[in-house]
N, C-alpha and C positions, 0 to 999 in steps of 0.2 A: 184808309186810315191802320195803323199800324200798331192792333190791339193787346194790350201786355197778357203773358200769358199765365192764369190763374193758378193753372199745373206748378210755375216752381212759386215758392214758398215765402219768400220775405221777409219775413214775420220782424224780427227789433235792429238787426244785423248794419243797417243804413245806419241806425243808431249810436249804437254799439259801437261801430269805425269809425261817429262821431268822438265820442270819449274815449277813445285810442290813442287820438289825436288831440286831443284839448286836455291832458291829463292835469295839464297845473290849474285846470279848472277848480278842480275837486279836489283842493288842500285845505285846510277850512282854518280857520286864521291861529288855531291854539296850534297848529300841527307847522305854521310857519319858521321853520328854528333852518339856521346854516343849515341843517345837516338836508329837511324836510327841500327845502329849496335846490340844492344837486339837484343837475340831469337825472340821474342814476335810482333818486329818492321810490322813497318804494307806498303803495299804499295801502293802509290798513283795509280802509271802504272807499265808498266815495262818497261819502256823509249825506247823503242825498233819501228821504223816504220813499220816493216811485221815481217811474223811469217809466215810459211808456208812447206813444204819437196821439200825439190831438183828436184825430177823428173819436180814439175814444175816449177819450176824454167830454169830447162833443157828448157824445152817442148815450155816455149814463146822465151828465149831466140834465136829456129833454129824456131820461125817459121817466118820470113823472106825467107828463101828458103825451107818452106814446102808447099810442094804441093799435097797433099793428105789428112791429118791430121787433123780433124777438133778441136776445144778445144772448153771448160768449163770448166770455174769455179765462185763458190760461194766469196764473199766478207762481214766479217759482223769486225767492228768496233768498238772495245771493247775497253777503259782507253788509247785513244788513240793512241792503233797497231791495223796494221788489218790486221789479217788472214783470210788469204786464202790458202782453196780448192778446188782441183778438182777434175768435177764430170763427171764421164760415159757420153755418148754422144749417142744418136740417135744411127750413125753411130757406132759405139763402142761396142755398145749393142747387133744387128745385128749380128757383125762381131766377138762378141762371141760367141754368140746362135750356129751360125751356124759354129762354126771349124771343124775343119775332126779331125777323126783320126788319122790322119797321120800330121797333123797343131798340134796337143796338140802333138805327141807323137817329133817332133822335137823343139817342145819348150821346154821337159823332158832332150832335151839331153843336152841345156846350165847348167841345174842345173847338170847334176849328170859332168857332164865336173869336178867341185863346186868343190864335194864331191874326186874324182879323187884328185888332184894339189893342195890338201890341207890338213891338219892335225888340233887334237889343241894343238899343243903346238909345239914350235920351231924344238923340234929334234922325235918329234911324226912321222907315218908313217898311210896315209890315210884308213879310216875304212868306205870302201865300201859293209861293209854287211850288212847297215838298209838303208829301202830303204829313197831317197829323202822328208823329209817333205819345206814345201813352207811356213807354216804359219814361220817356225822359220827360224829369219836373225839378224846381227848385224848393230844397227847405231848409227852415229857417229852422233853428232851435233857441228854445223861453225856458228859461226858470222862476218858479216862481215859488207860491206859497197859498195854501188856502186853508185857514183856523189851523193846526201844530203842522200843517202836514208840508212839505220840502217838495214839490215835483221840477221837475225834466219832462221836458218833451219835446218831439222836432213832428212841426205841419210841415204838410204842402205849401207852398203862395204861387198867385197869382205874375203880379207886377207887384214893381214901386212905383211913387208919382215921382215923373218925372221932371216934379219946382217940384222939388225935395229937396233939401242941402244934402242929407247921409243918404244914403242904402237901406235905409232900413220904416219906409213910413212905406209901407206893404198897401198894394188897393182890391178887394175882392170882385172876381167877377164869375155873375152871374145868369142865367140866362134862365126863361121863366115865357109861358103862350100867356101873348095879351086878355086882359081884360075885358073885358066886355059885362059883367053883370055885377052887379052885391052880392050875390054867391060867393063867385070865383072870389073876388077882392076878400071875403072872411075867410075864407080856406085858404086863399094866399096868407093872413097876416095870421091862422092860427097856426095851419101847418109847417108853412118855408122861412117865416121871419126869425120861426124860438133856434132854428137850427145855423141861418145867417147868422144869426145873432149870438150864442153859445159862442162859433167856429171862430169867426171876426173877433169878438173879447176876449178869446181864452191868448190871441198871440196880438192881442196888438194894435191888431186895424183896424182902423177910425173909418173909411169909406168903403162901402161897393159898390158897385156899377155893372145894372143890373141891362141887360138884355129882353127884351119885348120883345116876344115874335109869332109870327102867325101858325098854320097847321100844314105849313110847308119850309118850315125851317125861315122863311128870311127879315131878321129883324128892322120889322118897322119903327121901332124908337127904344132911346138907350132912357134911361134911371140911373139919376145920386139917390142914394140914400146915406144916410150919418150913423155906426154904428149903435150911438148911446139911443136917439134917438126911434129904433125899430119899436125898444119897447113900450112905449108912450105911444105907437102909431097902431101897433096892435089894440091896447087900452082902448085907440078914439073908438074901433071896428067891433068891439066886440066887446064886450058887459064882462061875459069868465071865458081871460083867458090868461096865458104862459103870463110865469112873475120869476126874474129875475131871481131873487131868493130861496126862491123855491129850486131852483134847479145849485142852485148853486150848496145850499143846504144838501139837499139832497148826496148831490157829490160829493161831503165833507163826509154825510154819515155812512157814505157804498166805503169812502178809503178805509174810516172807523174799523170795520164791518173786516177790510181786508186784512188792519192790522190785528185783531182781534183770534183771528180765524186761524192765518198759519202763525205758527212760533216757531217751528221750523224753519233751519236755515240754511241752505241744501238743495245747491241748484241740478241738482238729481233728483227733483221732489218737486212735481207739479199741482197745482191746487185750479181744482175747474168752477169759475163762480157764472150760472147761468139765471135768466131772467125772461118770463112771460108776460105780455099784457096782460095785468091784473090779477099779476098774483105777484109775493116775495122772491127778493133773490139766493140761491141756493147760492150753496158751498160745497165741493166734494174735493177730498182731495185722494189725487191718482195717484200717486210715488210716483215710479217711474217708467209713465203712460208712453214709451218711444212718439206715439200722435201728438202727442199733447208739448214736449221737453224743447222749446226752445233757446234754450241758447245754449248757441256754438260754445267750441273744447276752443277754437282758438282766442274765445273772452273767458270764459272760466279760470284757466291754462295761463293769461296775460301775463308778461314776466312782469310783468310796474306792481301783482300786488304782494304781497310781504308775506313771505308767507316762513315766519316766524313766529 
């Protein structure tokens, strides 16, 4: 396994590079004049409320049912858009640094499973001869709306369905321990399915393939799950369980909270939003705190910005 270096902070950099390479996608219909259609046209804004990674939206949407993980994110408002970037909390840092070899091995199983069931082309065969490199991934960018909010977010995707006519019918790959008891199934529905559903729904994935493994990492069974059926599956297993409407209503309220608390449009001013299980979302203005200023100069000073 080639593991990702956690000391290298990527933040939103790859998403920002994608934006810069797709400038024309952010020109509003009202701006589509002969002048703005020109290659050298400049942008006053990106006509989008929020930019972030899909993982952050998944985390926020699941907070109403979260009882373990905390959350820390930095937000910068620049040219009318809110850029949101998740940061590692102290609790998560300690967990990462004290991870046992067994925990790391089990994490590697998930990556290796993906290598076993995917190929470079539709009619190809898996190549398991080379080590898995966790620095490599495919990402897709989605544009969406939630209530009054417009969002653009990037998302890592595992693979595409080889039987689909286009190349945007993604399939999510998962691994999980084989289920042998009713209590295990209930926990699976309560804790795993909510995150699988939110993660997949946000990017339009309709199918999840899970490899159920034993304690030695051997996959014993493959199971297909339609994403739209996961909420009903959870309800059938447990009476008081998570509800999609609660997740997205909370996400909508969270985005409103960000807008209400950040009025300053300044790429050098960062706000921190934090949450602990059982608590409320807190907001703190950190100004020019170098630890959390994540927008790079090459994006702030992009020559496509209208300087007038």
